[in-house]
N, C-alpha and C positions, 0 to 999 in steps of 0.2 A: 087397467083391464085391457085397453086397446093394445098395449105392448105385448101382453101375454097372448092375446088372440093372434097378433102378427107373428109371434114366434112359433106358435102351434101350426099356423099356416105354412111357415117355412119348413118345419120338420116333416109335416105330412107331404109337402110338395117335394122335398128332397128325395123321398123314397117312392114317389109315384112314377109310373112309366111315362115315357115321352109321348107315346101314341095314346091320346086320350080324347075326351069329348069336349064340346064347346057349346056355350049358350049363344043364341043368335045375336044378342046385344053386346057380346064381349068380343073384341077384335084385337088383332096383333098385326102390325105392319113393320117392315124394315126399310131403311132408307136406301138399301141396295142389296143386290145378291152377292156382291163381292166387297171385300174391304182390304185396305193396304196397311202394312205395318207402319206405325207412326201416324196413322190416320185415325178414323173413328167410324162407328156405325151407330145410327140412331134408331131406337125402337120406340114405337108409339101405338096407341090404340084407344078404344072406347070401353067403358065399363057400364053395367046396368045402373049402378047407383052413382050419384054425383061425387062421392068421396070414398069409393071402394078402395081397398088395398089390393095390390097386384104383386105377386111373388114372381120374380124373373130369375131364370137360371140359364146360363149358357154353358153347354158341354163341349169340350175341346175334341179334336179328332182322336185323342188318346183316351177319351172317355172320362177325363177328370173335369172337375168344376172349374171353368175358366172365369166365371163371374156369377155373383148371386147378390140380390138385393130385394128389399121390400119397398115398393113405390106406393104413393097415395095419389089417387086421381083427383083432379081439380075440375069441377063442373063436368064430371063424367069423362074426362080425357086424361091420359097419362102419357108421359114421354121421358126418355132418358137417353143421353148420349154416352156411349161406352168407348173409351180410348183403347186403341190397339197398340201394344208395345212395339218398339222398333226391333227388338231382338227376336230372331227366328226361334231361339230357344224358348222364349216365353210365349211366343205366338207362332206355333208351328203351322206349316201349310196343311190345308185340308178343309173338310167341311165342318162347320160349327152348328150345333143344334140349339136354337133359341126356344125356350119353353116359358110361357107365361100362364099363371094360374090365378083365378079369382073366384071366390064363392063356389068352389066345387067344379068349376069349368077350367079347362086348360087348352091352350093352342100352341102350335109349333110352327117355326119357320127355320129356314137354313140360309147361311151365307158361307162363302169360302174365302180363305186367305191363300192367295196363289204364291208360288215360289218356284225356284229352280227344281225342287224335288217334287213339285206337283203342278206342272203347267196347265193352265186352263185351255179350253177348246180354242184352237186357232192361234195359240200363243207361239210366236216364232222361237226356235231353238237357238238361233244366232244371238250374238250379243245384243241385249235389249237397247232400244232407243228410249228417249224421254217418254214417259208415260203419264197421262193425266193423273193427278193425285186423288181423284174421287170419282166415283161412278155417277154419271150425270142423271140420277133419278131424283124425283121430287122429294124434298125433305119436309116432313110435317112441321108446321109452325110450333115452336116450343110453347108449352103452357107454363104458368107460374110455378116455380119450385115450391113444394110443400114446406110449411114452416118447420123450423128445427124441432118444435115440441110435438110433432106429429107422432113421435114414437117409433118411426121407421128408420132403419139404417140409411145413412146418406153416403154419397160418394163424391165429395167435393172435387177430388182430383180428376174425375172423368170429364170435366168440362174442357180440358185441354189434353193433348197427347201426352202420354207418360214419357218422362225424361229419365233415363238411367245413366247419366254421365254422357261422355262423348260417344258418337256412333260406333267407335271401334272398341269401347270398353266392354268387357265380358259381364254378363248378368248371372246372378245366382240361379240355380235350377229351381223350378217351381216346387213347392211342397206337395208331395204326393197326397191326393185327397184321402187315401186310406192309411196314411202314416199314423202309427200308434195303435193302441188296443183299448177299446172301451168296454167296461163292465159296469152295468148300471150307470151311475153318475160319476164314476171314477175312471180316469184315463192314465195309462202308462205310455209315455211318449216313446218314440222309436229313435234310437241313436243312429244317425246317418251322417257320415263325413264329419264327425266331431261335434255335432249339434243334436240336441233332442228336438224332434219334430212331431207336430200333431197336425193332421190333415183336416180339411173342412168336413169331410164325410164322418170322420171319427168324432169330431166335436158335435156334429149334428146328432149322431147316434146317442151320445152321452146326454145331450140336452133333452132327448125324449124321456129319459128316466130321471132327470134332475128335479129335485124338490126345492128349488131356490138357489142351488149352487152346484157347480161342477168342481171336482177335486182332481188336480193333476199330481200324480205321484212320481217324483223323481227318484233316481237311485240314491242310496244312503250316502254315497261319496260325491254326489253331484255338487253339493254346496261347498265342499272342501276344494273341489277341483275348479270351480268357477266356469262350468260348462253352460253354454247358451241354450235356452228353450225358445223355439220359434213356432208360431202358428199364424194362420192367415188373419190379417187385420179385419177383414169383413166378417170373420167368425166372431170376433170380439163385438162387432156391431150387433150381430144377431143375439149374443148373450145379453147385451145391454137392452135390446128391444124386448127380450123375454123376461127382463128383470131378474136375470140369473147371475149370481156372483161367481167369482173365479177364485179357487183356493189352490195355492201352490205349496207343496210340502216335500221335504226329503226325509221325514221322520223325526228330525231334530228341530228344524226350522220350518215354521208354517206362516205364510202370509195370506190373509183373506182379503180379497178385493171385493167390496160390494158392487152390485150392478151400477154402472155409470161412474165408477171411480176413475177409469181411464177412458176418456172420450177422445177418440182419434179420428182422423180422416185419411183417406187414401183410396187408391183404385184397387182392382182385383189382383194386382201384382205386389201390393204392399203387405209386408209381414210385420207382426209384433215380435220383438226379440226381448227376452228377459234374461239377464245374467245374474245369478245368485252366487255370491262368493263369501265364504266365512273363513277363509284360510288366514291363520295368524302368521303371516310371513313378514319379511323385512319391510315391505311396502306398508303393510297394515300397522306395524309397530311405529314406523316413521310418521304415519298419518296421526295416530293417537298421540305420540310424543309431541308433535308440533301443535296439536290442539290444546293440550294442557300446559305446554311450555314448562316453566320451572316451578309450578305450583306444587309444593311438596305434599299438599293434602290429597292429591289424586294418586291413585294406584291402579294400574291396569290389571284386568282379570284374564286377558287373553281371549275374551269373547267379543267377536265383531261380526257384524252383518253388513255386507255391501250389496245393494241391489241397483242394477242399471236397467232402465226400461227404454227401449228405442223403437222407432218406426223406421223400417228399412225398405227402400225401393231402389233396387240396383245399387249404384254407388252412393245414393243419397241416404244419409242417416240423420234422423232427428231424435234428440233425446227428450224423454218426458220426465220432468223433474217434479212438478207439482201435480197432486191428485185432486180430482174434483170432489171426492169424498175420502175420508181417512180409511186407511187399511189397518186391519188388526194383525199384529205380529206377535208370535210366541216363540221362545227359544228354550229348549230343554237343556238344563245343566247336568253335567255328570256329577256323581258323588264327590269325586276328587276336586272338581271346581267349586262345589258348595263349601267343602270343608276348608278350602284354601283362602276364603274371603270372609270378610265381615258382612254378612248378608244384610244386616240392618242398616248398613251405611252404603249399600250398593245401589246404583241407579243407571238408567239408560241415558246416553248422551248422543246427540247428533254431532259428529265430528267432521270438520272440513280441512284440517291441517293448520288452521289458524286459531280456532276457538272451539270450546265444547259447550253445547247448549243442552241443559237438562230437559228431559222428556218424562213427564209423569207416567208411572206404570205400576205394576205389581210384581212381586217375587213370592210366589206361593208354591209350596210342595215341589221345589226345584225347577219351576217354570217361570221364566220372565215373560211378561206380557205388557204390551204398550200399543198405542195407536200412532200411526205415522201419516202425516198430511203430505209429506214429500219423501223422496228417496234419494239417497246417496249412500252414506255409511253411518252406522250406529254402533256404539261400543258400550259394553257394560263396564263401568268404572266404580271404584270405591272412593268415596270422598270422606276422609277422616280429618276434620278440621279441629285443631287444638287451639284453645284460648288459654293464655297464661293464668287468668283468674278463675278458670273452671276446673283445673286439675284437682281431683279428689272431692269436688263439690257434689252435694246430694242430687243436683239437677244436671250433672255433667252428661249422663247418657241421653237425657231428653234433648238437651241443647245440641249434642252431636247428631242425633237422629234428625231433628228439624233442619240443621245446617246441611246435612247430606241430601235432604229433599229441597234445599235452597228456599226454605221458608223463613229462616232467621239469619241475620248477619251480626257480626260483632260491631261495637261502636268504632273500632278500628281493626286493623289486620290481626292484632294480637290480643284484644280484650273484648269481653262480653258485658261486663258490669252487671252481674246477676242480681245485686241487691238494689239496683236503681228502680224507681217506680216507672210505670209505663202509662202513657197518656191514652185517652180514648181514641185519638186518631191513630196512634201506633198499634193499639189493640185491634182496631177495625181493619187496618191494613193487613196484619198478620192473619187474623181469623178469616178474612174474606179470600186471601190468597189460597189458604188451605181449602176453603169451601168451593172455590172456583173449580178445583180439580175434580170434584165429584161429577161435574158436568150438569149440575142441577141449577146453576145460576144463569139467568138469561144473558145472552151475549150482548144485548143492548138494553139499557135501562134509562129511565128519565134522570135528568140531573138531580143531584142531591137536594132535597127539599128543606135545606137548613140555611138560615140567613148567615151563619158564621162559618160556612165552608166555601172558600173561594174556589172558583172553577178550575184554577190552575194549581191548587194545592196537591201535593204528592199523594194524598189520601182521598182526593175527591171522588175518584172512581169507586173505591171500596166503600166510602160512606154512602154513595148513591146505591150501590148493590145491597149494602146492609139494610138500608131503608126499604128498598124494593122487595126484598125477601122477608122483611119483618124481623130481622135478626137484631138490629139496633134501631130504636125509634127516636131517640133524642128527648128533649124536654121543651115542650111548647114552641116548636119551630127552631130550636137551637140544638146543635150537636155537642157543644162544649168540647171541642177537639183537644184543647190543651189541658183539660182537667185530668188528674190522675184517676184511672178507673178503679173502682172499688170491687171488693170480692162479690158483693151481691149483684152489682151491675154485670160483672163477668159471668156469673152464674146464669143470669137471664139470657145473655147473648149466646153462651155455650149451648144451653138447652134449645134455644131457637135454631141455632145452626145444626144441632144434632138431627133435626128432622130432615135436613137435606142430605145428611150422611146415611139416613135410613138405618139408624141403630135399632137393634133388637131390644126386647124388654130387659131392663136392668135386673141384676141378680143379687145386688147387695141389700142388706137390711137398712131401713131408714134410720137416721141418726137423730137422737133427741138432744139438741144442743142446749146448753145451759143459758146461752144468750139469745135464744130464739125470739124473745120479745123485742130485741133490737133490730131484727130483720124487717125491712119495709114490707108492707102488705102486698105491694105489687111484685115483690121478689120471692115471697115465702114459698110458693109452689115450685118455682124454678130451683131454689136452693135444695128443697127436698128431692126433686127429680134428679138434679146433678149428683147428689149423694148416692142415690139408688143406682144410677148409671155408671158410677165410678169416675165421673168427670172432675168432681171436686170433693175434697174431704176437709174436715176441720182438723183441729189439733188434738182431737180425741174427746174433748168436752165442749169446746167453743167453735163457732164458725167465724166470728169476727167480721160481720158483714160490711162495716164501714172502713175496714183496713184497706190500704192501697195494695194493689197487686204488683209484685216485683217482676222483673224480666225473667228471673229463674222460675217463678211460679207460673207465669203465663206459658213458658215453654213446656212445662209439665202438663198444664191443662190442655193446650192445643195438641200436644203429643198424645195424650190419652184419647182425644177425639179422633185423631188421625188413625191411631192404632186400632181402636175399637170398631170404627165404622167407615173408614175411608176406602176408596178404590185406588189409593196411591200405590 
């Protein structure tokens, strides 16, 4: 709630006039009336409450937002040091208006940055001599910096002067505050000098209308061309403070960043740069080819998404790879793309030129959707794995489908052994790998409560998850990992797992098995429910509850569970 209040304060403050009123107990002081490029100026003051929030805005001589932040008072005192860039382009000469607002009151102060184009009173016009680097006025004693969880945007980079490369390096022009066009909570960026730009005022205007997120609409060709989108980094801080997500779309590709997904730091000259590229060029083909190498099971679809996120300050560029919260990504396929691939075997892979890592997702109604915890390049690939002993087998399609989701493997590169029985440990490992992808299995669970499950066993994690979720409970403290699992045991586990897949009500009629009396009492209800849900079927007359489940049968069982109720 504090974050939302802070964001609303910013929005109201952005559009308030500079000449306003003030409460007697609210003060604003500057460390000097003049500042030098490469130096800094410190603003400070007192607030009526011990932990009030103060919105600070500095307006440049050109009327653009030079700096904006939300500060939190500590014991009724606030302070912030603002760095002044060395570049005259980023810090032009003239008068700067400092406005601070809190609780409906606002105060203003001015300082100047002098230069050859704006000499101060009494400044000689001859070649300048060495000048003191600071105005010798009293500097307020800094108060403790608010904790990071205060919900207000921070400016870690302002504690030191901004460095934009060597003093002679050129700096990029500031993003115009009014760049782009806002309509409700949607923004169309402005194409300036080859980059799409969005200014601080435009983002603030959209944020006033936002109901949880702001959408940036790129041109339809932007993704194909790999054009950069740039916006002020401090505007991202304000979005995070207001718990407002950021959606980027070109109509075909959409990336939704929840609030806080990109936590960045920088000063008022730092900008966020996002480069979206979906071009299927030679570089993309080489990247995918190197990732899958010589594995003939993989086939490219020509669908690739590359996203590069950077923080840029002058010549300094820092890439953001890992997100603090996963982003939701969707890709719309063309009818030609859909018909040219085996969609049931298609999946998203993170590709880095050396390997391909499967990423669970969905392919529904021509749209691929997945979650990304980091960004670089993702490709849509078809994985059509052939096993010599599965050709023409009644379970071939199910095995291929689970292999494409990287849930099952062969006993070696060429064989699956469909008729072989499966142990309880193997069954638990497969079933829980599928169930984990629903997102309904806790990330951390207690160790497996079974005396016969070693902590270093390959299935120990899945056995622990199965026990924690009530999917498989074992027998009097034992898991019996090496026993072959029976059909009635599998029925109980499948039905228990189906609750995490959130299956709808089954539509099949219940089956009256002739061997129903052989079904254990603890499994009878699950056997009936598995039949109604279509997860398991008998041979038409019998269920054969004590029969061992084969590798072919388990692929079909788990395949039905995934197909009916999964978010895969």
